[in-house]
Structure formats: C-alpha cells, structure tokens
C-alpha positions, 0 to 999 in steps of 0.5 A, a space after each residue: 562490448 562485453 569482454 567475457 564474450 571475447 573468444 578470440 584470444 589466440 589472435 590477441 588477449 586483452 591487456 591485463 589492467 595490472 600491466 597497463 598500470 605498470 606501463 603508464 609511468 613510461 608513457 608520460 612521467 618518464 620519457 627517458 630513452 634507456 640508452 641516455 646517460 641521465 637519470 631518466 635514461 638510467 631509470 628506463 634502462 633499469 625497467 627494461 632490464 627488469 623486464 628482460 629478467 622476468 621474461 628469462 624467468 618465464 621461459 627458463 633462460 639461464 641468462 637474461 642476456 639471451 633475451 632480445 626484444 623485438 616488435 613481436 614473434 613475426 620479427 623474431 621468427 624472421 630474425 632466425 630464418 634470416 640468420 640461418 637461411 638455407 640451413 632452416 628446415 620447417 613444416 607446411 603447418 607453420 604460422 604464415 610468418 615462417 611458412 611464407 618466408 620458407 616458400 619465398 626462400 625455397 627452404 625445405 618444408 615437410 607435411 606435418 608438425 614434428 612428423 617422422 620425415 621432418 625429424 629424420 631430415 635434420 642434419 647437424 648443421 641445420 635448424 628446424 623452425 617449428 610451431 610449438 602450438 598451432 595457432 590454427 587448431 591448437 595441435 601441440 608439438 609432441 614432446 619427443 620432437 624436442 629430443 629427436 631433432 638432435 643433432 640439429 637445432 630447434 627454433 620454437 615458434 612459441 607464440 601460443 605457448 609462452 605464458 600458458 604452459 611451463 617450458 621446463 624440460 623442453 630442449 630448444 635453441 631459439 624461441 619466439 614470443 609475443 607480449 599480446 598473446 599473454 595479456 601484455 601490449 601489442 607491438 612487443 615480443 622477444 627472441 630467446 637465443 642460446 647463443 645470440 652471437 649466431 644471429 645476423 641482424 635484419 637491419 643496422 642503425 643504433 646498435 641496440 640489443 647488442 647490435 641485433 635489433 637497432 632502433 629505440 627500445 619500446 620501453 612501455 611495451 617492454 615493461 608491460 610484457 615483463 609485467 605480463 610475464 610476472 603475472 603469468 608465472 604466478 597465475 599460469 596454473 589457474 589460467 590453464 585450469 580455467 581454459 580447460 573448463 571453458 573448452 569443456 563447457 563449449 564442447 558439451 553444448 555442441 555435442 549434439 550437433 551432427 556433422 561437426 568435427 573437432 580439429 587438432 588431434 589428441 595433443 591439443 592446447 585447451 586454449 584453442 578449440 577448432 571446429 569444422 561444421 559441414 554444409 555451413 559457411 564459417 562466415 555465416 556463423 561468424 556474423 551471427 555470433 558477432 550479432 549476438 555479441 561473441 567474438 570468434 574467428 575463422 582462423 589466424 587473424 593475419 589471414 582472416 580477410 583472405 578469402 582463399 583456402 587455408 593452407 594449414 588446414 589443407 596440409 593437415 588433410 581437411 577436405 574443402 567442404 569442412 575447411 569452409 565451415 571451420 571456426 576457431 574459438 580461443 579462451 582466456 583469463 577474462 572469459 566467464 563460464 556463463 559466457 562459454 555456455 551461452 556461446 556454445 548454446 548460441 552456436 548450436 542454435 545458429 548451426 541448426 537454424 542455418 541448416 533448416 533454412 537450406 533444406 
C-alpha cells in the first residue's frame, strides 16, 4: 500500500518512524513498570515524566502534573463528563463520545458549535464541552467562544487540534487529545486539567495518575506520544503549510464538478476537506477510490459502518440527498502533492462516470 495515498488522517495518522524508534526499547529491552522501585522501574518512570513534560509544552500547560494519561480522547472526554454530570452543557455537533454521552445522561445540548444560544447559556457553575475542530467537516471553534463562555468553564475536545495548531492564547480549563491524531501510536491519549482535584475517577484500583486513572501505565504508548509531541512542536508550521497546499490541489481538481459543495464554512481546518456530491452515493465513491489505491472516508471512523444518517451533518442543516454523497478527505505529513492531484483527478472522473451511467 502506498502511504502517500492514505487520505484518512482524521481517523488516524501513520505512526512517525522517529516515534517508533523511541518506543522500541520500552517494548523489549526495558519492561519496567514505572511504579516499581528498581532500576528498570525508575527508568520507565523517567521516560513517562519526560513525555508528560513534552505534552505540557505542546499545549502550553503551566505544570506537567496537569497532564493525565488516558487511553485516548474518548476516555478523556468521558472523565470530564463523568466528573461534572448535569453541570455540562454541549452542542449537537460534537464527537460521538461527547454527543452520545450527553444524550444518555440528558445533558443540555444546543444546535451549533459555539452558537450564541449555547454561549449565553453557560452559568458560573457549568462546563461547556465543545469540539475545537469538527472531526466530520473541519469547522473550527470561533476564537470568541473561548472568551465569551465565561463565567462558565470550557472543556475542549482538541483531538483534531493538538499537534496541528498553536494553542497559545486559547482559554480552556480542560483539554482532551489522542496520540494517534498527531503521528503517535494508537491507544494512548491525555487530559489536561487546570485543577485535577476537580475530577472524579471513572474507576478505582492501583491509584495511578494521582488516583484519577488506575491501571498500569502504557509506557511505550506514552513515550511514543511524547516523542510525537516533540516532533509536532518543531514541525507544526511546515505540516500546516503542507496540508494547505494539498487541500488546495484537491479543490482545484474538483472545481469543475457540478452539484458539489464543500462543507464546514469559512473557518475550517486545512487538514480536513468535507465534500458533498448530489446524486451520487458516498459508498460508491469510496469503493472506486479504494480500488484506485486511495483511502478516504464517509465521516468519522467510529461511525463508518453505521448505515443511518449522520447526526452531525443533520444538525448542521445538510439535506439528506447531500448527506448521502458526503466524503471526508483528510491530509497529513506523509501525503504527497502528486498523490493529492491524482486523488482529485480520480475523484472527478469517478463522479462524472457514475453520473453518466445513471442518465
């Protein structure tokens, strides 16, 4: 498989070879549990704390102790919602880990991300749980929302933000992230908490992570995510420029296609391109692109096998006929300009040929 043709980076980025190299010793040569007092354990603990420092630096945290390691952003999101319960207010366009938890617990949900109705509904004792960058269409939370949510507090689901954009100047109290969204390994993530003592653990056991996340630490994963954070700090600007170029190339190839719309609005992450094609099923496009060696998706990977309607696109007001023809193309470090041009050209031909067959 040609990694340059993998355009599903919003689902999971490839693990950077430099990350794998740093993880390898902790998969074999050093099996130590970081809570053991012998030399192997102390070495593992040192590596974990270095990773914690790297994550803190990546997101601008004042103190590394504000970083809690989890299995990923889904668990981090759940930890916040579990801790604050009915005091949480959210929107209808969140990631399913927040949206479905809110529905299950009858939490207040409003229509649009950072909408005026939602912003004006935050009381001093409430927490707004909002996605920073829509995993479906790439819409970015408006900067004013970070300020106007006060006096309430903000939990930021930053899964598609961390490692891709600078967080300087953003005002948040809690922040979730996943390593595999910025070229680290799968199965590891973190939660930043300005005041970790406000959190209530999801479970009990060994008391790891100051009692907030019991269970033996995933040392190789933590080390890998820390390495990925360190690389992101150095290469974020070049990665962003690369993504912008790739997105422009694909959009240029699709410019002549009729009845095609780009979703997400004006404030959108260049890493995600959501398009809707009228009169063509997304599944048809996916299969044809897959046969040509390209990987894209019809939306979030966690719901890719769900044949029902997309609740996020519905909440955004997209009509059913457009939803059925929606594709998500997401760009990353290992895509090439040539592959982006080939993807756009192939997709244009597939759309035109499919429509011609149905006339």
